[in-house]
BAFI-873207 format. One record per residue: x negated, y, z of N, C-alpha, C in turn. Coordinates in steps of 0.1 Angstrom, whole numbers, plus 5000, padded with zeros to 4 digits. Atoms other than C-alpha are relative to their C-alpha. Layout:
N
XYZXYZXYZ/...
end
This chain:
829
499350065013153138693299501050034992/498949945009156538763293500650145007/499249904988158839063300501349945004/498350014995161939013319500350125003/499649874999164639233320500749985016/499550004987165239323355501350115007/498049864993169139513353500549904995/498850115004171839333353501050174996/499249894996173939673351500050064987/499849965015175339793316499750144996/500549865000173440133315499249984989/501250005012172340213279498550055003/501449934994169840453290499249975009/500650084990168540283320499249894990/500750125012167639953299499250024992/501450075007165940033272499250145007/500949934994164140333292498749915006/500550054989163140023311498749914989/501050135011161839833280499350064994/500949945007160440103261498650055012/501749984989157940173296499349884998/500650055006157339853295498749924986/500950055014155939803259498750125001/501349925004153840113263499350065010/500549934991152840163296498649835006/500950144993152139733304499749924991/501050175006150039403292500850024984/499350085011150839273260500749915007/499850135001153239043263501149954991/499850125011154338713243501550014997/498749974997157838763251501150065002/499449914988161138923263501449915006/499350074999163238713283501050105008/499249944988167038853298500950054985/498649935013169939043284501449945004/499050005000172939043294501350074998/498749905003175039323288500150024989/499950005021175939303248499650134996/500849885004175039673242499050035008/501549934999171839713257499449844994/500550135008170839363243500150004990/500250035012171639393212499450154990/500949925003169939693210498850024999/501650045003166539593220500149854992/501250125002166739243204500350104981/499649935010167839463172498450084996/501549975000164139643175498849915002/501550065002161739353181499549964991/500450005010161539293148498350055001/501349875001158839593151498849975003/501550044995156839443175499649875004/499850175005157239063166499849935014/499750044989158339023200501049894996/498350095001161138693206500650035010/499049934980163838793235500549814996/499250134994165438443253501050085004/499549984985168438553270501049905003/499450034989170738373292501649975001/498349934992173938543296500350084991/499149875014174638763265500649834990/498750075009177538583249500649994991/498949925011178738793224499649954989/500350065013178938653190499350114992/500749895004177538993177497949944999/501950055001173638873183500049844994/500350105009174538573160499550044984/499849875015173838813134498449924998/501550065008170138603116499350114998/500749915013169438923093500150175009/500149884991170039163119499650005013/500749954990168539063151499749804998/500850125003166238733139498849965009/501050044991163938733168501050005013/499249964986166838703193500549835001/499750145001167438313204500250025018/498850024989170238243238500149845007/499550174995170337913261501250034997/498250014997174138003267500049974987/500050005012175837963239500950074998/499349845003177938263221501149915000/498850015005181338303225501149904989/499750095013181738143188499749875005/500150164999180837783202501649965006/498550094999184037713216500950004991/498749975009185837783183499549844992/500650145004184037413170500949915007/499050064984185337283207501449974991/499050065007188637383194500849934989/500050085015188437223158500849865004/500250144994188136953176501149895007/499049954996190736963200500950024993/498949985002193337063181500149894985/499550145003192736743154499849885009/499350084991192336533182501749945003/498550034990195936573192501150044985/499549965016196936643150500750105002/499149845003197737023156499850064984/500349955011197837173121500450094996/499949884999199537483130499950065011/500749944988198337743149500350164998/499949835003199038093158499150125008/500649964987196638343180500150115006/499949884997196838663198499150015009/501249915001194138873206500050125005/500149834991193439183225499350084991/500849935008192439463208498350075009/501550014996188639413219499249944993/501750105009185039353199500649904996/500750154994184239063219500949854991/498650135001187738883214500349974984/500050025012188039013180499449904984/500650125006185138853166499749835003/499950124994185838533185501449964988/498450025012189538553163499350004988/500950005019187438633127499449835002/500550135004185038333138500649884994/499850095001187038113144501449954987/499150055016189438163114499249954991/500650045010186738113094499249824999/499850174997186237753111501049894998/498750035005189937683108500249944984/500050015021189637763068499449894997/500450125005189537443048499749875007/499750104993190237243079501149945003/498550005001193837203068500950035011/499349924992194837403099500550114996/499649865004197137683092500150095008/500149904991196838003111501550054998/499149965004200638063105500450145006/499749824995200638403127498850055006/501049924997197838673138500750095006/499249844992199138933167498549975011/500549995001197139103179500650135014/499849904989197639403214499150095006/501149914994196039663232500649975015/499750034987198539693264501149915001/498250024996201939533262500149844990/500250105007201539203249501549894998/498549995003205339133247500749964986/499450025016206239213211499349914990/501050135004203038983201500949895004/499450144993204738713224500949974991/499050045006207938753205500150004988/500050035015207038743170499249885000/500850124998204638453178501249874998/498750085000208138283192501049974988/499350015008209938373162499049984988/500750055009207538263138499849845003/499950084999207937963155498549915005/501750024999204237933166500149895017/499950104990203837603195498750035005/501150044996200337583197499250134998/501049864996198337943209498850025003/501049944994195238043206499550125009/500449874992194338323233498850064998/501449945000191638553235500450155005/499949854990191838843264499950005012/500750004991190738923294501449935011/499150004986192238833330501850105002/498949964998194339113335501049994990/499350015012195839073298500849875002/499750135006196138693303501549985015/498650034992198838763336500950074994/498849945001200939013316500449904983/499350135010200838713287500949935001/498650084996202538473305501050035007/499149964997204738673322501350024989/498950005013206338753286499749884996/499450145007205938383274501149995009/498950024990208238333309501250074988/498749965006210838573295500049944985/499850065014210438443263500449914996/499850135001210438083272498949924991/501150125005207237983257499049915009/501150054989205837743283500849865001/499350135001206737433288499749824990/500350145005206937063269499850024984/500249985016207237243238499150104996/500649875008204537493235498649935006/501150044993200637473247498950154997/501449855008198037803248498649945007/501550004998194537763248499050115003/499949904996193038043267498050005004/501650044995189038143276500049925011/500550144983187537883307499350075005/501049944990185738153319500450085009/499449924990187838323345499649965011/500450024982187138333382501349895004/499850084990188338133408501450045001/498749915003192538263411500150084997/499749905004192438483389500850054999/498949914998195738563387500750085011/499949974987195938643425499550184998/500349894996194038953417501150114989/499149945006196339103393501749994999/498650005004199838983394500950125007/499349874992200739313416500250074986/499549955012200439463380500949984994/498850095010203439303365501349995008/498550014996207039273375500949855000/499650145002207038933369499849875015/500050064987207738723401498349854999/501450114996204338463413500849894995/499650115000206638183408500149984983/500249945015207438303372498849904993/501350045006204138313361499449865005/500750114994202738023379500749884992/499350115013205337833354499649984989/500150015016204337973328498749954994/501650045005200637883333499749854999/500150134999201137543342499949964983/500550025008199437373320499050014984/501749935008197337583299498649954998/501150065003194137463285498650164998/501649915001190437683294499549974993/500850065007188137653270498050125001/501349984991184137733282498849914997/501050095000180637643281499849965013/500250064982179637363307498950125004/501049954994177937543334497949925006/500750055002175837263340500549824999/499550135007175636893326500449905010/500250104993177336623338499549834998/501150115006175036373325499349945014/501050074988173036143354498550024996/501550015008169936193330499050065008/501149944996166536313344499850174989/500049895012166136673329498049975004/501549965007162636793312499450055019/501049954992161636913351500149865012/499950144996162836533365500649995008/498950054984165136603388502050014989/498549995005169036523376500750165000/499349874997171836793371500550005014/499350054987173436673402498650055010/500649964988170336723423499650144996/500049865000169237073405500850075006/498949934998172737163416500050005016/499950024980172337063454498450085005/501149894996168637223455500650174998/499249834999170237563442500750055006/498949924994173137573463499250015013/500550034987170537473494499050134997/500949865002168337813483501050095002/499249935002171238003474500350055012/499749934988172237993506501850125000/498949914998175138253511500450054990/500449955011174338393479501249994997/498650015005177138463453499249914991/499850055007177238213426499650054984/499750045016176338243390500749864990/499450165011177638013361498550044992/501249995005174338143345498349955006/501450094996171737973366499349914991/500150115002171737673352499350044984/500649955005170837853322498350064995/501349954993168138043334499249935003/501250144998166237753348499649964984/500450095017166737603312499250074993/500849875016165337943294498650005005/501149985002162137923312499249894998/501250095007161337563305500350024986/500649965017161637693266499550054999/501449865007159537973264499049965008/500950084995157437703286499549904988/500750085017157337453253500150074996/500349905008157437723232498950054996/501450015000154037793240499449894998/500750085001152837513247500349954984/499950095013153837373213499150124988/501249915004152337723198498550004999/501450004997149337673214499649844996/501150115007148837313201500350044986/500349925018149737473166498450014996/501249964999147337693170498149894999/500950065003144837443182499749894989/500050115013145637193153499750124984/500049945018145437453126498650144999/501249914999142737743140499850005010/500149994992140637683166499450135008/500349944992139238013171501350085005/499149934996142638183175500949955013/499250024985144638163211501050134999/499149954997147938293223499750105007/500149904994146038553245499450094990/500549925008145138713210501050114995/498449935007149038823202499750155002/499949914992149339163204501550034989/498449985008153039353190499550004983/500450035015151039393153499849844993/500550125003150139063151501049894994/498750075007152838903127499849885001/500350135003151438553121500249945014/499950054985150838483162501550035001/498949944994154738653162500849904987/499750065004155638403136500449885005/499950144998154538093149500449985016/498850054990156238163184500950044998/498950035005159438213166500149914994/499650165004159137893147500149895015/500350184993157937703175501249955015/498650064991161237783199501449984990/498950055005163537713175500249894997/500250134996162137353172499849935010/500350064983161637333208501649975003/499550064994164137093223500049885007/500150064987164736883258501449985002/498950074993166936733282500250125013/500149854994167937023304501349985014/499250024987169737093335502150064995/499049925009172637253310500549914991/499450105011172636933286498850024991/501250045014170736903251499550174998/500649895005168537183244499750054985/500449975009168937273212500350134994/499249895007168937563188499950004983/499749965013170137623151500350174999/500149895002169237923142500150115005/500449944997168538053169501350015013/499450024988171937973184499849885004/500050114990172437723218500749894994/498550165002174137343204500750015017/500050054983175337353243501449914997/498750065001178337163256501350085004/498749944997181537263257501049945007/499550064989183837233287501849994998/498949934999187837183286500649975014/499149974988190137303316501649964996/498449944999193937283325499950085012/499049984983196037453354500649895000/498950104993197237183373500650015012/499149964986200037283402498550055008/500149904991197937583408498450005000/501850015001193837493401499649924986/500750055006191637403376499949904996/500150135004191237073364499149964986/500850085016188336943338500449894998/498950135008190236763315498949964985/501249985017186936733284499350085005/501249965004184136783272499849984982/500350025020182936883233498150005002/501950035007179136783222499550114991/500249925015178037063199499049884992/501650125010174536823187501049884994/499250125002176436543188502150004993/498649955001179836723178501249895003/498850124998182036463196500850065013/498949954985184936533221500249905008/499850094988185236353249501750055009/498749964990189036363272499849925009/500650034994188236263303501649895009/499150084993190835923312501250055003/498449955001193836073296500250135016/499349874989193936363324500750125000/498949945007195736593301500850015009/499050034997198536613316501350114991/499249865008201436793290501650005011/498449964991204736883302501149904995/498750105005206936643281499349874999/500650114998206336293279499049974983/501250055006203836313249499550214994/500349855006201936663233501050054995/498749925006204036933219499449994989/500649925015203936993184499950124996/500649865006202437213164500950064995/499549855007205337403150501649865006/499050114997209237243156500249924988/499850095010209436923136501350044996/498750015004212536973118500349854989/499450135010214636643105501050034996/498749955013217036653076500249915007/498550154996219936403093501150054987/498950035006222636343066501350005007/498450064991226136403080500649924991/499150105006227636053069501249945007/498750104992230735883071500149945009/500550114994230735693095500549884996/499750095004230835323088501649905011/498550094992233835213115500850104990/498849895004236135533101500049924983/500350045012235135423064501049844997/499250104998236235073072501650015001/498349994994239535173088501050044988/499649905014240535393057500049884988/499550135016239935103031500849885004/499250135000241434823049501750055000/498649965002244435113053500749974981/499550025014243835133014500549864991/499750125006243634793006501149955004/498649984993247034743022501050064990/499249865008248435013002500049924981/499450025009247634852972500149845001/499350184997248534482980501850054998/498849944992252034702989500350014981/500249945018251334842949500349834994/499950105007250834462940501549944993/498750114998253834302952501850114990/499649925009255734622937499849944987/500450005012254434542906500949854993/499350155002255234122908501450054998/498649964999258734282916500650014987/499649955012258934462890500349924983/500450105012257434202863501149925002/499450105003259533922874501750044996/498949945001262934102878500250084985/499649925009262834292846500550024991/498750045002265634152831501150045004/499350024993267634192857500550165000/499249825007270434542847499550095006/500649854995269034742874498650024996/501849945003265434742867500150004984/500550015017265934682828500450144999/499749815002267735052835499150055004/500849874992265235212854498950014992/500949995011262635142825499049965010/500850094994260534852841498150064991/501250004997257534982818499850145005/500249894996257635312832499549955016/500350034988257735172864498749945003/501250114998254934982860498850124999/500649885003252935292849499750115015/499949924984253735472886499549895004/500950124992252235152902498549964994/501549975002249235202882499550115005/500149874994249135572892499750005011/500249964987249335502927498849875002/501750104998246035202927499150084995/501749915002243835442906500150115009/500249924988245035702936499249945006/500650044989243935432961499149954996/501150045007241035312941498850134999/501249934996239235662945499650035016/500450054987239135622980498649955005/501750045000236435412982499250034992/501249885004234535652959500250105009/500349874998235035932976499349965021/500150044983234435753013498049984997/500950015003230735672993498850125003/500949885004227735933002498749925000/500950065002224735923002498949885011/500050094987224135663038500349864987/500250125011225035383008499850034987/500350005017224235492972498950154999/501049855000221335702960500250134993/499349885002221236022952500550034983/499749995021221735962910501249895003/498550095000224835702921500950095007/499049884991226135992940500050064991/499349885005226436222917500749954981/498949985011227636042888501449925005/498850034989230435922919500550135001/499449874996231136252921501150054982/499349985015232536242882501349895002/499350144998234435892885500650035008/499250004989236036012915501050074995/498749915002237636312903500849964982/499750025010238236152868501449885003/499250134995240135822888501050045007/499249954993241836052909501150104990/499049935005243136292884500949914990/499050105011244636002852500649925011/499250124992245935802887501250165000/498849884994247836172898501349974984/499449965017249136222858500449905001/499850135011249835832850501349935012/498850054993252135802882501150095000/499049935003254036092883500650034986/499450005018254036162843501349864998/499250114998255835822844501350055001/498749934988258435982875500650104989/499149875005259136272854500650004987/499450105013259536072820501449984997/498550084992262335862835500650135000/499349864993263736192849500550124986/499749895016263536362812501149954993/499550025013265036142794501949955003/498249984994268436112820500050104996/499249865001268536472818500250004984/500349965013268436502778501449914996/498450005000271436242777501050045007/499049974996273736322800500050165003/499949835000273036732796500250014981/500150015011274036622763501050114990/499449915005276036912752501149944988/499550035010277536802719500049874999/499250114995278136462732499849894986/500250065007276336302704499049855003/501050144994274735942705498450065001/501950014997271135952716499349945006/500650144996268735682716497950035003/501249945007265435762732499549875010/500850155002263335462736498550015013/500649984993260835362762498350044993/501449955013257835412730500450145007/500249824999258635782735499850045012/500449994987258435802770498750005006/501150004992255335642773498950104987/500749955007254035862741499950205011/500149914993255036172769499149935013/501450014990252536032797499249994992/501149995012250335962769499850174996/499549865002250836322759498550095016/500750004988249836392795498850035004/501350144999246836172799499250134990/500649905011245736382767499450115004/500549864993245736732787499049965004/500949984988243936582815498849974994/500850035009241136422789499650084997/500849865006240436762773499550075010/500849934985240136932808498849945005/501150054992237636682823498749984987/501050035010235936592788499250155002/500249834998235537002788499050065011/500849984986234037032827499149914999/501150114998232036712819499150074988/501549985013230136882785500050145008/500749904995229837222798499650015012/500450004984229637232839500549915004/500050134997229236872847499850035018/499949984985229236802889498749954996/501650014998225936802901500049955018/499750034989224936672936499350105007/500849884990224236982962500349985012/500050014986222736992994500550105011/499549864991224337213019498549975014/501450074985221437253050501050115013/499549954988223037383084498750045007/500949954984221537573115499549835003/501550154991218737313133501250035014/499650004987220737193163499249915007/500950074993218837033193500149865001/500250175006217836673191501149965016/499150064996220836453207499249905019/501050084991217836243229499250075004/501149934988215836473244498950044990/500850015003213036433217499650175000/499949855005211036793207499849974984/499749955020212636833171501350005003/498349945005215536993157500149954992/499450135008217736803139500950124989/499849895015218837023102500849914998/498850105006222236863092500250044991/499649955013222936833057501049874994/498450115008225536743033500350024992/500150015016226036643002501750024993/498449955007228636802979499750014985/500050035016229836752945500650214994/499849905008229937082929498950074984/500649955015228937292893500350185005/499949895001228237622887501250115005/499150005004231937712881501349935002/498850094994233937512909501350064996/498749975001236437722912501150044986/499450005015237237792875500749884998/499750105006237937472866500849885010/499450074990239537332900501250095001/498649865010242037682885500649885000/499350035006242837502865500649854998/499350125000243637182871501449995011/499249954998245337312895501350024998/498849915015247337532874500849864999/498850025005248537232854500549895006/499650064996249036992880501650085004/498849924993251237252897501050014995/499050035008253037292866500749904995/499050135008254236922860500349985013/498950024989255236912900501350074998/498749894998257537242892500649964992/499250075008258537032858500649915006/499350124991259536752882501150065009/499150004987261336912906501250114988/499150015018263437092872500949925002/499350135004264336762859500949915016/499450084992265236632893501250095008/498849855003267436962896501449974998/498850045010269136892871500249884997/499750165001269736552869500749955014/500050104986271036492907501450015000/498550015000274936512901500149834989/499850075005274236212879500649825004/499450124990276135892896499749885001/500250135004274635632880498549935010/501350014991271835502908498949924990/501450135007269935232884499350154991/501249875010268835602862500050065007/500649814999268835892882499449895014/501149934988265935912905499650135004/500649865001266036252907500150005021/500649964985266536252948499349965002/501150064995264036022951498950054998/501049915007261836212934500050135004/500049854995262836522947499550025012/500450084983261836352985498350034996/501050045004258636212965499350165000/500449895000257736612952499750055011/499849944991258136772985498649945005/500450054992256536543005498250024992/501049975013253436572976499150075001/500749845004253236912974500049985019/500149974989253636983010498349915004/501250054997250736743019498850044988/501149955004248536842991499450125004/500749904992248737173002499250065015/500749994987247637123039499449874996/500750055003245536843028498350114997/500949915006243437093006499750105009/500549944992243437333033499250025007/500750054987242437123063498649954990/501250105004239536933038499250155000/500849915008238137293025499650095017/500449924990237937423061499049915009/500150044992236537123075498649944988/501550065008233237063048499049995004/500850034991231237083074499849905006/499950124999232536783085500749864995/500050095009232536473066500949895002/499550104996234136243086501750055004/498649975001237136463092500750044990/499849945016237036583055500649844994/500050125006236736183043501749995006/498850104993239836083068501050104994/498649945002242436383057499749964986/500749985016241036353019501249814995/499450144997241935953028501650004997/498650014991245135963049501350094990/498949925008246836263022499649934987/499850115015246236002990500649895003/499450185001247335683005501650045009/498849964989250135893029501050054981/499449925015251336072987500249884995/500350145008250735712971501149905009/499450054997252535572995501349954999/498549964995255535723000500650044987/500149995013255835782960500749864992/499450134999255835412956501049945009/498650034985258135342986501350054991/498749905006260835622972500449914982/499650055013260735432937500249885001/499750125001260935092943501349955011/499150004990262235052980501549954998/498749974998265635132972500749904989/499450115016266034902939499649855010/500150154994264634612960501149985010/498250024989267534672988501049964994/499250025005269434702963500949904993/500150165007268934402942500849925012/499550094990269034212973501749995006/498650024990272334292988501550024989/498949985007274734432957499450044985/500550005013273134402923501150104992/499449945004275834552907500650125005/499449864994276934832926498850104994/500349885005274135022910500350064989/499649955016275535012875501550075001/498449955002279335142887499750185000/500049864994280235462886500950025004/499549944986281335602919501849995000/498150015001285335652903500549914997/499650155003285435272890499949905010/500350124989285634922907500049924984/500250135011284734632881501149895008/499550104999286834322883498949904998/500550145006285733952881499949984984/499750075017286933882843498650154997/500449875004285734262836498250004995/501750044998281634152848499849924988/500450075015281733892821500350034994/499849895011282934152798498650014995/501949885000280034372805498949934994/501050125005277634052804500349984984/500250025016278834022767500050124995/500249895009278834362757498950035000/501149974997275534402774498949994987/501250105012274034142747499950064985/499549925015275734362720499150144996/500349854999274334682729498050015006/501550074996270434532740499250154991/501449875006269234852711500250095006/499849864993270935112728499250015016/500749984987269035232760500550025009/499350034986269835262796501450055004/499249915000271835572796501349974989/499050035008273935492766501049905006/499050164994274935132781500950045013/498649934989276235332815501250054993/498749935001278535572796500649864994/499450095002279535242780501249905005/499950074992280035042807501350075006/499249944992282235312821501750024989/498949985006284335372790501249875002/499350114994285334972790500249985014/499650024985286035002826501850084999/499049935003288335282816501149934995/499150045005290035072793500649855003/499550054993290534802817500849995004/498649924995292435012834501150014995/498549975007294935102810500849834995/499650114999294934722801501049975012/499650044984296334652835501350105000/499349894999298634932829501449994991/499850035007299734812800500949875002/499750144993300634472812501349995007/499049974989302834622840501350094993/498949975002305034812816500449904985/499450085006305434532796500849905006/499049974989307034432825501450004999/498549945006309434632825500950004985/499150055015310334572787500749845003/499250185001311134192794501050045014/498949984988313034332822501350054993/498949975005315034562800500149904986/499850095005314934262774501249915005/499150074996316834062796501050035007/498749924997319334302808500849984986/499249995019319934332768501449805001/499350074997320233972769501349935002/498450074989323133922797500750084995/499249955003325134112775500849974985/499950025013326533932746500750064988/499649905012328634172729498950054994/500749885007325734372725498649914989/501450025007323234102712499249994984/499950025015324134102673499250154999/500149865000323734462678498350034999/501350055001320434422692499349984992/500750125004319134142673500050084985/499649975014320434382639499250125002/500149865006319334732646498550005009/501049984989316334642675498849905000/500450104998314934352669498549985000/501249985012311934462646499550095013/500549874995311434752672499549925014/500650124986311034512704498649874993/501150074999308934332686498450024997/500749924999306734592678499050045014/500649994987306534642714499349975006/500250084997306034332723498449994997/501550055009302634272702499050075009/501149904994300934552724498949925004/500950134996299534242742499149974994/501050075008297234132718499050124993/500249895009296334472706498350015000/502149985002292034402715500049954985/501050105016292034112682500550094994/499849925011293534372660500250165003/499749944992292834702672500950104984/499549915011293634882633501949944997/498650035008296734682626501250025013/499249924988298234802667500750154996/499449885000297935132655500750044991/498850015012299535092621500949945010/498550064993302434912643500350135004/499549864988302635252669499850074983/499649875004302435482644501249984987/499650045005304835292622501650045009/498750014990307535282648499850135008/499949874995306535612658501350094989/499449925017307935732619501149924998/498850045007310635512617501250015015/498949964986312635582654498950115007/500449904990311935902666500150005015/499449934986311835972705501250134997/498649915002315036122711499450135009/500249894991314836462734500550025011/499549984987315036502770500850055002/498349964995318236572784501450024995/499250025013320036512747501649905005/499050074996323536362754501250004989/498549985012326336232732501249975010/499149984991329236372746501749894998/498950085000331636102733500149865006/500250124990330035792756500450115012/499350004985331536002787500749955006/498549994997334435852791499949824997/499450095003333535512782499649935014/501250104985332235242809498849995002/501549975001329235252826499249864995/500950085004328234932817499749984986/499849945016329034992778499050115000/501249925005326835292784498849974996/501150055006324035132792499949954996/500050125012324334842767500350044989/500049945012324935092744498850034992/501349995005322835082716499550165000/500349955001322635432718499050065013/500950024993321035382751498849955009/501450125003318635102742499350124994/500849965009317335332716499350125014/500249884987317135642745498649925009/501050044994315235402769498749924990/501450015008312635312738499150114999/500549855005312435642727499050075012/500949964992311035732764498849935002/500750064992309035432770498449954987/501350035013306635432732499350105002/500349874994306035762742498549965012/500749964990303835702772499549874999/501350075006302335352758499650074995/501349935011300635552732499350115012/500849854986299735832764498949875004/500650094993298535542780499149934995/501150055010296735372757499149994989/500349955009295735502728498350085005/501249974993292435682746498949934996/501050064998290835412747499749924989/500550085015290835272711499950074990/500249915008290435602702500750084988/499049885003293735772693500150095007/499849965000295135972709499250155012/500449914988293436272734500449975011/499550014983292936192769500950105009/499849894993293636512778501650024992/498549955004297136552759501249985014/498950004987299636622782501549994996/499250035004302636552761500849895001/499250144996304936262775501049954985/498949975006306636292739500049924988/500950105013303536142714500650124993/499649885007303636482704498250044994/501449975002299336452705500149884988/501150115012298136262670499349895002/500850085002295835982666498750094999/501649955009292236142666499449895007/501250024992288836092675500150005011/499950054988287835962702498650135007/501749915001285236252718499449965007/501250135000283035982737499649964991/500850075005281035872717499749835006/500650104993279835512723498950035000/
end
């Protein structure tokens, strides 16, 4: 009734000869049953259309035979190699693997499966990220798969190549908890032992790489306990088969051969029923190789056959068996069934979570890159913010001190308005620290981009305000004390405010141009991936936010150049005014110290900040500490000396180091200061110095007056000379004694002294009258000539000591004889 192919060898010539001999010399056959070797089966199946014969194979799994246009009369009870692809798709979806790679041996059988798999996965939202193939050495392909970060590898190769593949996988560390291999499951038991010697891989290394792989193959016998068409359960059938087989070699196709017989029987029965219901005069015995009608009836009857056999539900779809696919896993050197896929129901069943993955969870289909923002540590931000707040409290205390004591001479002479600007600049610099510490963990991306601009503006304006005010004060001292012509020079605070405003205007021009032309943007810098510290199967890609623009280097160069010139200008002024001896006015020493510390710290801070730009905590700590240090040291150098001086010796700050004030002079100074409030602090200092000199000369005059009184008493003790003195020198003595009140009428005093010089020219040193040499010594001492001589010596001394203080002769005049005329005072008030 049907032709059976009794050959298992893959000899094309013998197979074809046997088939053609059966057709030519044997009886008419209704069907062809068999076909194992793909080459022989494909040739026969392609020629069956000419004889109207239907072929049913139970062992030919080659995917090529699934082409119904080429093999329209071919059926098989065994699923084809392509039947595993829907099962693989179901497994991938079950574990949410959406990215895979394929590794295929260059053999047609495996290439066809791979091509069909590509079609199955297409449109299912599963990406084949890499497709590799090899002929003999798979190591290069394995390395490429690793380079493309393929974690789920779908392999198609035989046992010999499988050993080489897993050896390469071990060398490339493509095994374990991060990788999952899915390969054919039809290998023989202990298949690796036959090929281990063909590689240089150690057995333990090979087994380590193989551990956990999943094999996919058709199910030889159904695992269900239902009765089959024969009345036996699959388990009963297997027991009977093994009993009859004895010690003979078992074939995994025996169940499909058994079901194949039942398929043919059911097909013929269906055909007979069809003939009986449609044409009572035609029987299946009437079939011949030219009877196309009966051939079509057999073809349709087999395609509609359906029953439950020992291999499961037997159903054909376009000649292909819709069978059951099993999944096995290599666990501890043995294959363990872990699940099955029913193609009829399109259902995957995993047996009691029997799949063992090397990790705590199934491998990821790719390296899960979790972007992690490198953010500033909250404790660090809190500590530096606390230090910043302390700095701002200190600045506020200095501001309170400056405002409260603004009318004190020490503070007044140091320009309290400029001091307020220095404090304001320091507080702005402090405030910028809060903004530098705000990153993506605290604010949104849009807010962070705004902060990029705001913090740059605040720090720039704060720096210029503080140091601009400090340098403006120093410039005023320089302008006054380096005035070569000694002209009266009044520099008010309004002018200094204008200078600071000019510096800020330059800053604003730079910042506005920067913002308009090339504004700061939020950029994200990505770094190399790092392993997860918690040991999870993910990689951490650190990212870091930056404030940058296209021409960042140019803009920073402009700002640094301007600030550098400002610092150099401040150093120059501090050096030029280093010898000014009035501490209340001159901060050059402290400015120099401040510029030095700020300059060094800024250079070090900028360099270290650039080198640690990938470590936000270190970078923020350095930037914040530099700002805190610079602002604090500047404010302390400016205000702490003033605070100490005001508490200990408030008057010492306004004294010239060459003179000391007396208590009476301090009272006069307070009176004088009220009359020169319109003059700036530098001019006031110079005036006070002159007043101190004036006081010293007054004391000198007092001493000379005492000497004159002694001379007068001596003259009065000589009665015979009294008349002469009264007549000739009374007016002169009155003129001399009237010097005590010269401060009340300076112009009158000048006139008296001048008249005295005109009327009584001083005698020359060393001159003597020979007529007196023989007289009594007492008479000589009290003689009019001696008195006149004494007066001629006293008056020039008084002229020389006093007149420079009130605008008379030059203090540099060295003549003791009064030859220096009264002139204009060189030092203007």
